[in-house]
DSSP file (Angstrom, degrees, kcal/mol; ACC not computed):
  #  RESIDUE AA STRUCTURE BP1 BP2  ACC     N-H-->O    O-->H-N    N-H-->O    O-->H-N    TCO  KAPPA ALPHA  PHI   PSI    X-CA   Y-CA   Z-CA
    1    1 A M     >        0   0    0      0, 0.0     4,-1.5     0, 0.0     3,-0.3   0.000 360.0 360.0 360.0 130.6  219.9   25.4  -81.7
    2    2 A A  H  >  +     0   0    0      1,-0.2     4,-2.1     2,-0.2     0, 0.0   0.855 360.0  57.7 -63.7 -37.2  221.3   23.2  -84.5
    3    3 A E  H  > S+     0   0    0      1,-0.2     4,-1.8     2,-0.2    -1,-0.2   0.898 104.6  52.0 -62.2 -40.2  224.7   22.9  -82.9
    4    4 A D  H  > S+     0   0    0     -3,-0.3     4,-1.7     1,-0.2    -1,-0.2   0.918 109.2  50.4 -60.8 -42.7  223.2   21.4  -79.8
    5    5 A K  H  X S+     0   0    0     -4,-1.5     4,-2.5     1,-0.2    -1,-0.2   0.878 105.2  58.3 -63.0 -38.6  221.4   18.9  -81.9
    6    6 A D  H  X S+     0   0    0     -4,-2.1     4,-2.3     1,-0.2    -1,-0.2   0.936 107.3  44.0 -59.4 -49.1  224.6   17.9  -83.7
    7    7 A W  H  X S+     0   0    0     -4,-1.8     4,-2.1     1,-0.2    -1,-0.2   0.857 112.4  53.3 -69.2 -30.7  226.5   16.9  -80.6
    8    8 A I  H  X S+     0   0    0     -4,-1.7     4,-1.8     2,-0.2    -1,-0.2   0.909 110.8  46.9 -66.1 -41.0  223.5   15.0  -79.3
    9    9 A E  H  X S+     0   0    0     -4,-2.5     4,-2.0     2,-0.2    -2,-0.2   0.861 109.5  54.1 -68.1 -35.1  223.3   13.1  -82.6
   10   10 A N  H  X S+     0   0    0     -4,-2.3     4,-1.8     2,-0.2    -2,-0.2   0.894 106.8  51.7 -65.0 -39.1  227.1   12.4  -82.5
   11   11 A L  H  X S+     0   0    0     -4,-2.1     4,-2.5     1,-0.2    -2,-0.2   0.907 108.4  51.7 -61.7 -40.6  226.6   10.9  -79.0
   12   12 A Q  H  X S+     0   0    0     -4,-1.8     4,-2.6     1,-0.2    -2,-0.2   0.883 105.8  54.4 -64.7 -37.4  223.9    8.7  -80.4
   13   13 A A  H  X S+     0   0    0     -4,-2.0     4,-2.1     2,-0.2    -1,-0.2   0.890 109.5  48.2 -62.3 -38.7  226.2    7.5  -83.2
   14   14 A I  H  X S+     0   0    0     -4,-1.8     4,-2.7     2,-0.2     5,-0.2   0.921 110.5  51.0 -68.0 -43.5  228.8    6.5  -80.6
   15   15 A R  H  X S+     0   0    0     -4,-2.5     4,-2.5     1,-0.2    -2,-0.2   0.931 111.0  48.8 -57.0 -46.5  226.1    4.7  -78.5
   16   16 A D  H  X S+     0   0    0     -4,-2.6     4,-1.8     1,-0.2    -1,-0.2   0.913 111.8  48.9 -62.1 -43.6  225.0    2.8  -81.6
   17   17 A Y  H  X S+     0   0    0     -4,-2.1     4,-2.3     1,-0.2    -2,-0.2   0.937 112.5  47.3 -61.1 -48.6  228.6    1.8  -82.5
   18   18 A L  H  X S+     0   0    0     -4,-2.7     4,-2.0     1,-0.2    -2,-0.2   0.891 109.2  54.0 -63.7 -39.2  229.4    0.6  -79.0
   19   19 A A  H  < S+     0   0    0     -4,-2.5    -1,-0.2    -5,-0.2    -2,-0.2   0.882 112.1  45.2 -62.2 -37.9  226.2   -1.4  -78.8
   20   20 A K  H  < S+     0   0    0     -4,-1.8    -2,-0.2    -5,-0.2    -1,-0.2   0.886 115.8  45.8 -70.7 -39.3  227.1   -3.2  -82.0
   21   21 A Q  H  < S+     0   0    0     -4,-2.3    -2,-0.2     1,-0.3    -1,-0.2   0.732 120.2  38.0 -78.8 -23.1  230.7   -3.8  -81.0
   22   22 A F  S >< S-     0   0    0     -4,-2.0     3,-1.8    -5,-0.2    -1,-0.3  -0.531  78.8-173.7-127.9  65.1  229.9   -5.0  -77.5
   23   23 A P  T 3  S+     0   0    0      0, 0.0     3,-0.1     0, 0.0    -3,-0.1  -0.330  73.3  20.4 -62.8 139.8  226.7   -7.1  -77.8
   24   24 A G  T 3  S+     0   0    0      1,-0.3     2,-0.2    -5,-0.1    -5,-0.1   0.356  98.0 120.4  84.6  -6.5  225.3   -8.3  -74.5
   25   25 A F    <   -     0   0    0     -3,-1.8     2,-0.5    -6,-0.2    -1,-0.3  -0.598  63.4-125.1 -89.6 153.1  227.2   -5.6  -72.6
   26   26 A V  E     -A   43   0A   0     17,-3.4    17,-2.7    -2,-0.2     2,-0.5  -0.846  23.7-143.3 -97.5 131.1  225.4   -2.9  -70.5
   27   27 A M  E     +A   42   0A   0     -2,-0.5     2,-0.3    15,-0.2    15,-0.2  -0.813  20.5 176.4 -99.1 131.8  226.3    0.7  -71.4
   28   28 A T  E     +A   41   0A   0     13,-2.4    13,-2.9    -2,-0.5     2,-0.3  -0.952  10.1 171.6-124.1 152.2  226.6    3.4  -68.8
   29   29 A E  E     +A   40   0A   0     -2,-0.3     2,-0.3    11,-0.2    11,-0.2  -0.975   7.0 151.9-153.8 164.5  227.7    6.9  -69.6
   30   30 A G  E     -A   39   0A   0      9,-2.0     9,-3.3    -2,-0.3     2,-0.5  -0.964  39.5-115.7 179.1 170.1  228.0   10.4  -68.2
   31   31 A S  E     +     0   0A   0     -2,-0.3     7,-0.1     7,-0.2    -2,-0.0  -0.840  27.3 169.3-123.6  91.3  229.8   13.7  -68.3
   32   32 A S  E    S+     0   0A   0     -2,-0.5    -1,-0.1     1,-0.3     6,-0.1   0.756  88.9  35.7 -72.4 -21.7  231.7   14.3  -65.1
   33   33 A N  E >> S-A   37   0A   0      4,-0.5     3,-2.3    -3,-0.1     4,-1.8  -0.650  89.8-156.5-127.2  74.4  233.3   17.2  -66.9
   34   34 A P  T 34 S+     0   0    0      0, 0.0     4,-0.1     0, 0.0    -3,-0.0  -0.211  80.6  22.2 -55.7 138.6  230.6   18.7  -69.1
   35   35 A G  T 34 S+     0   0    0      2,-0.1     3,-0.1     1,-0.1    21,-0.0   0.385 122.7  60.7  84.4  -4.4  232.1   20.6  -72.0
   36   36 A I  T <4 S-     0   0    0     -3,-2.3    21,-3.1     1,-0.4     2,-0.3   0.708 112.7 -22.5-116.7 -50.7  235.3   18.7  -71.7
   37   37 A L  E  <  -AB  33  56A   0     -4,-1.8    -4,-0.5    19,-0.3    -1,-0.4  -0.987  44.7-136.4-159.1 165.2  234.6   15.0  -72.3
   38   38 A H  E     - B   0  55A   0     17,-2.2    17,-3.1    -2,-0.3     2,-0.4  -0.992  23.2-146.9-128.1 136.3  231.9   12.3  -72.2
   39   39 A K  E     -AB  30  54A   0     -9,-3.3    -9,-2.0    -2,-0.4     2,-0.4  -0.836  11.6-172.1-110.5 142.2  232.5    8.9  -70.7
   40   40 A F  E     -AB  29  53A   0     13,-2.9    13,-2.8    -2,-0.4     2,-0.4  -0.989   1.7-169.4-126.7 139.4  231.2    5.5  -71.7
   41   41 A T  E     -AB  28  52A   0    -13,-2.9   -13,-2.4    -2,-0.4     2,-0.6  -0.995   6.3-160.5-129.5 127.1  231.6    2.2  -69.9
   42   42 A M  E     -AB  27  51A   0      9,-3.2     9,-2.1    -2,-0.4     2,-0.4  -0.932  15.9-173.9-105.7 120.4  230.6   -1.1  -71.4
   43   43 A T  E     -AB  26  50A   0    -17,-2.7   -17,-3.4    -2,-0.6     7,-0.2  -0.960  23.8-134.7-122.6 129.4  230.2   -3.8  -68.7
   44   44 A H     >  -     0   0    0      5,-2.7     4,-2.2    -2,-0.4   -19,-0.2  -0.709  18.3-143.5 -78.8 124.5  229.5   -7.5  -69.3
   45   45 A P  T  4 S+     0   0    0      0, 0.0    -1,-0.1     0, 0.0   -20,-0.1   0.768  93.6  36.9 -64.9 -26.5  226.7   -8.5  -66.8
   46   46 A K  T  4 S+     0   0    0      1,-0.1    -2,-0.0     3,-0.1    -3,-0.0   0.871 129.1  27.9 -92.9 -40.7  228.0  -11.9  -66.1
   47   47 A T  T  4 S-     0   0    0      2,-0.1     3,-0.1     0, 0.0    -1,-0.1   0.606  90.4-135.6 -97.3 -13.0  231.8  -11.4  -66.0
   48   48 A C     <  +     0   0    0     -4,-2.2     2,-0.1     1,-0.2     0, 0.0   0.615  47.1 159.4  63.4  13.8  231.9   -7.8  -65.0
   49   49 A E        -     0   0    0     -5,-0.1    -5,-2.7    -6,-0.1     2,-0.4  -0.453  24.0-156.4 -64.4 137.5  234.5   -7.2  -67.7
   50   50 A Q  E     -B   43   0A   0     -7,-0.2    38,-0.5    -2,-0.1     2,-0.4  -0.931  21.9-171.9-126.1 145.6  234.6   -3.5  -68.6
   51   51 A F  E     -B   42   0A   0     -9,-2.1    -9,-3.2    -2,-0.4     2,-0.3  -0.999  19.9-160.4-131.1 132.5  235.7   -1.5  -71.6
   52   52 A K  E     -Bc  41  90A   0     37,-0.7    39,-1.7    -2,-0.4     2,-0.4  -0.875  11.3-171.6-125.6 146.9  235.8    2.3  -71.3
   53   53 A L  E     -Bc  40  91A   0    -13,-2.8   -13,-2.9    -2,-0.3     2,-0.5  -0.999   7.2-164.8-137.7 133.0  235.9    5.2  -73.6
   54   54 A K  E     -Bc  39  92A   0     37,-2.8    39,-3.4    -2,-0.4     2,-0.5  -0.978  12.2-161.2-113.0 129.6  236.4    8.9  -73.0
   55   55 A V  E     -B   38   0A   0    -17,-3.1   -17,-2.2    -2,-0.5     2,-0.1  -0.951  17.7-127.5-114.0 123.1  235.3   11.2  -75.9
   56   56 A G  E >>  -B   37   0A   0     -2,-0.5     4,-1.3   -19,-0.2     3,-0.7  -0.385  16.4-123.9 -69.0 144.0  236.7   14.7  -76.0
   57   57 A W  H 3> S+     0   0    0    -21,-3.1     4,-2.8     1,-0.2     3,-0.3   0.869 108.4  61.2 -56.8 -40.5  234.3   17.5  -76.4
   58   58 A P  H 3> S+     0   0    0      0, 0.0     4,-1.5     0, 0.0    -1,-0.2   0.882 103.3  51.3 -56.6 -36.3  236.0   18.9  -79.5
   59   59 A R  H <4 S+     0   0    0     -3,-0.7    -2,-0.2     1,-0.2    -3,-0.0   0.874 114.8  43.0 -67.4 -35.8  235.2   15.6  -81.3
   60   60 A L  H  < S+     0   0    0     -4,-1.3   -50,-0.2    -3,-0.3    -1,-0.2   0.870 122.4  36.0 -75.6 -37.4  231.6   15.8  -80.3
   61   61 A S  H  < S+     0   0    0     -4,-2.8    -2,-0.2    -5,-0.2    -1,-0.2   0.480  76.7 130.3-102.6  -3.4  231.0   19.5  -81.0
   62   62 A E    ><  -     0   0    0     -4,-1.5     3,-1.8    -5,-0.3    -3,-0.0  -0.305  57.7-136.6 -54.7 127.3  233.2   20.1  -84.1
   63   63 A K  T 3  S+     0   0    0      1,-0.3    -1,-0.2     3,-0.0    -3,-0.0   0.807 102.4  52.9 -60.5 -31.5  230.9   21.9  -86.6
   64   64 A S  T 3  S+     0   0    0      2,-0.0    -1,-0.3     5,-0.0     2,-0.2   0.560  93.1  94.9 -82.0  -6.1  232.2   19.8  -89.5
   65   65 A N    <   +     0   0    0     -3,-1.8   -55,-0.1     4,-0.1     3,-0.0  -0.584  48.0 168.9 -86.0 147.2  231.4   16.6  -87.6
   66   66 A N     >  -     0   0    0     -2,-0.2     4,-2.7   -57,-0.1     5,-0.2  -0.914  50.8 -91.4-145.7 170.6  228.1   14.7  -88.1
   67   67 A P  H  > S+     0   0    0      0, 0.0     4,-2.5     0, 0.0     5,-0.2   0.862 124.3  50.8 -57.3 -38.1  226.8   11.3  -87.0
   68   68 A Q  H  > S+     0   0    0      2,-0.2     4,-2.3     1,-0.2     5,-0.2   0.918 112.6  45.6 -66.5 -42.8  227.9    9.6  -90.3
   69   69 A K  H  > S+     0   0    0      2,-0.2     4,-2.4     1,-0.2    -1,-0.2   0.885 111.7  53.3 -66.5 -38.7  231.4   11.1  -90.0
   70   70 A T  H  X S+     0   0    0     -4,-2.7     4,-2.2     2,-0.2    -2,-0.2   0.933 110.0  47.2 -61.4 -46.2  231.5   10.1  -86.3
   71   71 A E  H  X S+     0   0    0     -4,-2.5     4,-2.5     1,-0.2     5,-0.2   0.923 111.6  50.4 -63.2 -43.9  230.6    6.5  -87.1
   72   72 A R  H  X S+     0   0    0     -4,-2.3     4,-3.1     1,-0.2     5,-0.3   0.905 110.3  50.7 -60.2 -40.9  233.2    6.3  -89.9
   73   73 A S  H  X S+     0   0    0     -4,-2.4     4,-2.0     2,-0.2    -1,-0.2   0.892 110.1  49.6 -64.8 -39.6  235.9    7.7  -87.5
   74   74 A L  H  <>S+     0   0    0     -4,-2.2     5,-2.0     2,-0.2     4,-0.3   0.929 116.4  42.0 -62.9 -45.6  235.0    5.0  -84.9
   75   75 A V  H ><5S+     0   0    0     -4,-2.5     3,-1.3     2,-0.2    -2,-0.2   0.958 118.4  43.1 -68.0 -52.1  235.1    2.2  -87.5
   76   76 A H  H 3<5S+     0   0    0     -4,-3.1    -1,-0.2     1,-0.3    -2,-0.2   0.823 114.3  51.6 -67.1 -30.9  238.3    3.4  -89.3
   77   77 A G  T 3<5S-     0   0    0     -4,-2.0    -1,-0.3    -5,-0.3    -2,-0.2   0.515 103.2-134.8 -81.4  -4.6  240.0    4.2  -86.0
   78   78 A D  T <>5 +     0   0    0     -3,-1.3     4,-2.0    -4,-0.3     3,-0.2   0.903  39.5 169.6  51.6  47.3  239.2    0.7  -84.7
   79   79 A V  H  >< +     0   0    0     -5,-2.0     4,-2.4     1,-0.2     5,-0.2   0.861  67.7  55.8 -60.4 -40.8  238.1    2.3  -81.4
   80   80 A A  H  > S+     0   0    0     -6,-0.3     4,-2.2     1,-0.2    -1,-0.2   0.914 108.4  48.4 -61.5 -42.2  236.5   -0.9  -80.1
   81   81 A R  H  > S+     0   0    0     -3,-0.2     4,-1.9     1,-0.2    -1,-0.2   0.915 111.8  49.7 -63.2 -42.2  239.7   -2.9  -80.5
   82   82 A K  H  X S+     0   0    0     -4,-2.0     4,-0.9     1,-0.2    -2,-0.2   0.861 108.6  52.9 -66.4 -35.3  241.7   -0.1  -78.8
   83   83 A M  H >< S+     0   0    0     -4,-2.4     3,-0.7     1,-0.2     4,-0.5   0.921 108.2  50.9 -63.7 -42.6  239.2   -0.1  -75.9
   84   84 A R  H >< S+     0   0    0     -4,-2.2     3,-1.1     1,-0.2    -2,-0.2   0.867 105.4  56.4 -63.1 -36.1  239.7   -3.8  -75.5
   85   85 A Q  H 3< S+     0   0    0     -4,-1.9    -1,-0.2     1,-0.2    -2,-0.2   0.757  95.7  65.7 -67.4 -23.9  243.5   -3.3  -75.4
   86   86 A Q  T X< S-     0   0    0     -4,-0.9     3,-1.2    -3,-0.7    -1,-0.2   0.657  92.8-147.6 -75.1 -15.2  243.1   -0.9  -72.5
   87   87 A K  T <  S-     0   0    0     -3,-1.1   -36,-0.1    -4,-0.5    -3,-0.1   0.921  74.2 -26.7  48.9  60.6  241.9   -3.7  -70.2
   88   88 A G  T 3  S+     0   0    0    -38,-0.5    -1,-0.3    -5,-0.4     2,-0.2   0.267 115.3 109.3  92.1 -12.7  239.5   -1.7  -68.0
   89   89 A Q  S <  S-     0   0    0     -3,-1.2   -37,-0.7    -6,-0.2    -1,-0.3  -0.599  79.0 -92.3 -90.8 158.3  241.3    1.6  -68.4
   90   90 A Y  E     -c   52   0A   0     -2,-0.2     2,-0.6   -39,-0.1   -37,-0.2  -0.489  28.3-148.2 -72.1 136.4  239.8    4.5  -70.4
   91   91 A F  E     -c   53   0A   0    -39,-1.7   -37,-2.8    -2,-0.2     2,-0.6  -0.933  17.3-141.9 -98.8 124.1  240.7    4.8  -74.0
   92   92 A Y  E      c   54   0A   0     -2,-0.6   -37,-0.2   -39,-0.2   -39,-0.0  -0.773 360.0 360.0 -92.2 124.5  240.6    8.5  -74.9
   93   93 A W              0   0    0    -39,-3.4   -38,-0.2    -2,-0.6    -1,-0.1   0.351 360.0 360.0-125.0 360.0  239.3    9.3  -78.3
């Protein structure tokens, strides 16, 4: 199903963005509430410093959304900076 592929590709765009923004950090992720949100945690292996992101399902599954639009939204929304400001708490995007 094409819609399933779209949200999977949008998740990959978010992974790629976070990996670029947090070099050297270990990424963990999961959906404790599938169909509602997806969580990402970036952890520095030496300092254990963490930056967290919750992504709402509507943002992932919106039919007009695609990986390029997702990446642009992450960059223009300065999501990595906002995650850093949360100091270990989840930033909801």
